[in-house]
Every structure is written in structure tokens, then in C-alpha cells.
Residue, then its C-alpha position, 0 to 999 in steps of 0.5 A: m500500500h502507498n500514499k494512504k492515510i491509515l488509522i490504527t487502534g491498539g498500536t502498541g500491541q503485539v498485533a498492531r505495532p508491527l503493522a503500523e511500523s510496516l505501513a508507515v514506510h509508504n503511508e501516513v499512519w496514525c496510532i491512537g491510544r492511551f500509551g500507558t507504557p513509558g517510551t512507546e509513544a516516542e518510539l512510534q513517533g520515531a518510526n514516522i507514525t503520528t500519535a494521538h491520545w484516545d481512551m475507549d472509555d471516553t464517551a464525551p461528545d468531543a472525544y474525537r474532535t482533534l482526530p481527522t475524518d479523512f482516513t482511507h483505512v482503519f484497523h481497529s484492534a484495541f479492546r477492553r478484555g474485562d476482568g472476567t466478571d464485569f460483563s455489562e461494562t465490558i460490552e458497553v465500552n467495546s460496542v460504543a467505541c466501535a460505533r463511534l469510531m466507525s461513525h467518525c471514519r464513515n468515509a473510509e475505503a475500508f474498516l477492519f475489526v479484529s475479533t476472535g475465534a474464542m467465541y466458537k462453541r467448543q467441539t473436539l479439540d482438533h476440530a477445524y473451525r469454519e466461519t459458519d460454525p456455531i458460537d456461544g462465547v464460553a471461555d472459562w479462562l476469561p468469561t467476559y472476553p468472547v461475550a464482548k467480542i460477540a457484542a462488538e461484532g454485532t455493532v460492527r455489522a450494524m454500523a457497516t450496513t447503516l453507514e455503507l462502510p466497507t468492512t471486514i471482521a477478522r476473527l484472529n487466532i494466535a498472533y506471535g513473532p517479533g512484536t511487543y512480547g512475542g505472543v502466546p508461545m513466548l508467554y509459555f516459554e516465560r513460564m518454562l523459564a520460571g519453572d511454573p506449571i503449564p496446564v494442558p488438557l486431561d486427554g489430547q492437546n489444544w490446537c491452534s492456527l499460529l499466525y506469524t508477524d510477517d504473514l499478519v502484516d502481509h494479510v492486512p491490505k488484502l483483508w481491507a481489499a475484501a471489505n464489503v457491505p454487509a461486512t465480510l467475515v473471515n477466520w484469521g490464522g495460519d495455514e497449519p494446525v498446531g498442537i499447543t503441546d507440540c509447540i511447547r515440546h518444540l520450545e524444549h527442543l530448541t532451548g533445552v529448557e524443560a516444560k512442566l506440563t500439568p493435566s488440568a480440567t481448565t486450560r487456555e482453550t485454543y481453536p484451529f481454523d479451516p484456512s480455506l476462506r482466508s487463504a482465498i483472500t490473502g494467499p498462503c502463509k510464507v512462514g511455517w510455525r517451527d521456523g516462526i518459533h525459532r525466529t521468535l526465540a532468536n528475537f527475544h531469547p537468543q541466548r537460550l537457543r542451542t548453539q549446536p543442532v539437536t540430534 
């Protein structure tokens, strides 16, 4: 993409920051947020990104007064996850923020809302979820999160049609790679380093569709190009189903650090996607998950990688 004016929310996060920095090379990119972590705003500005302070909670009539209205593309990934109990507030904050942001940017060429696969009704651990599968919003590890995403999706669908704003809703799987913290695989590796137990299912293993940073960045312009009215809905993950236990064992293989896998009735559930629709929109991914894990470790923990091949 060249010479576009792009608005990104959640620009300090694992997903949006690498995207913002990549797009800023040839486009005018704005990131809005609270910038609570010291130094992050200055780092974005140093990457030729314009920043503006914005809080999803702000419902004041002039909350968007200083924000331009001539953005050509919007990437909305900021989200209030909630504390697991505050359902009403979490739904309110996210749904209102979606509606106000879309209203403000109603003249954009395309709007992309980042949703989640955590809303799907749980089937077998290795079931490859399609966009047409049923949803129920049940997640024991953080109950408010998928429920609020369902509510926000409803708002985004309604606003897309009402405003005639071409929109894509991309249900994200697990994004990982160079970024702010490396994604879920690096969270697991931090637990391995600390010697903490990692809950895994009593039988079998959780599966997911890991999406590496480079592929994520490559997909976004194509997801914008697929925006439509009514909104386009697509599962957004990698090409390969990846077992979480297999991923952790690969971390062990690459580093020699032991993982304490603990069978448990409650785990951080993950969902593998059927990539057919996404692949038709974006084309195939370029980075396999094993290579991606190695690259991510090399970025965050280079000293932990074995210097000699493991036999």
C-alpha cells in the first residue's frame, strides 16, 4: 500500500505495532491510544507514525474532535478484555467505541475489526473451525472476553450496513513473532523459564492456527481489499494446525529448557481454523510455525537457543 492515510487502534500491541511500523514506510499512519507504557509513544513517533491520545472509555461528545475524518483505512484492534466478571461494562465500552469510531471514519475505503475465534462453541479439540460454525462465547479462562467480542461484532455489522462502510471482521487466532512480547508461545516459554506449571488438557492437546508477524502484516491490505457491505467475515490464522503441546515440546527442543506440563480440567482453550476462506483472500502463509518459533526465540531469547543442532 502507498500514499494512504491509515488509522490504527491498539498500536502498541503485539498485533498492531508491527503493522503500523510496516505501513508507515509508504503511508501516513496514525496510532491512537492511551500509551500507558513509558517510551512507546516516542518510539512510534520515531518510526514516522503520528500519535494521538484516545481512551475507549471516553464517551464525551468531543472525544474525537482533534482526530481527522479523512482516513482511507482503519484497523481497529484495541479492546477492553474485562476482568472476567464485569460483563455489562465490558460490552458497553467495546460496542460504543466501535460505533463511534466507525461513525467518525464513515468515509473510509475500508474498516477492519479484529475479533476472535474464542467465541466458537467448543467441539473436539482438533476440530477445524469454519466461519459458519456455531458460537456461544464460553471461555472459562476469561468469561467476559468472547461475550464482548460477540457484542462488538454485532455493532460492527450494524454500523457497516447503516453507514455503507466497507468492512471486514477478522476473527484472529494466535498472533506471535517479533512484536511487543512475542505472543502466546513466548508467554509459555516465560513460564518454562520460571519453572511454573503449564496446564494442558486431561486427554489430547489444544490446537491452534499460529499466525506469524510477517504473514499478519502481509494479510492486512488484502483483508481491507475484501471489505464489503454487509461486512465480510473471515477466520484469521495460519495455514497449519498446531498442537499447543507440540509447540511447547518444540520450545524444549530448541532451548533445552524443560516444560512442566500439568493435566488440568481448565486450560487456555485454543481453536484451529479451516484456512480455506482466508487463504482465498490473502494467499498462503510464507512462514511455517517451527521456523516462526525459532525466529521468535532468536528475537527475544537468543541466548537460550542451542548453539549446536539437536540430534
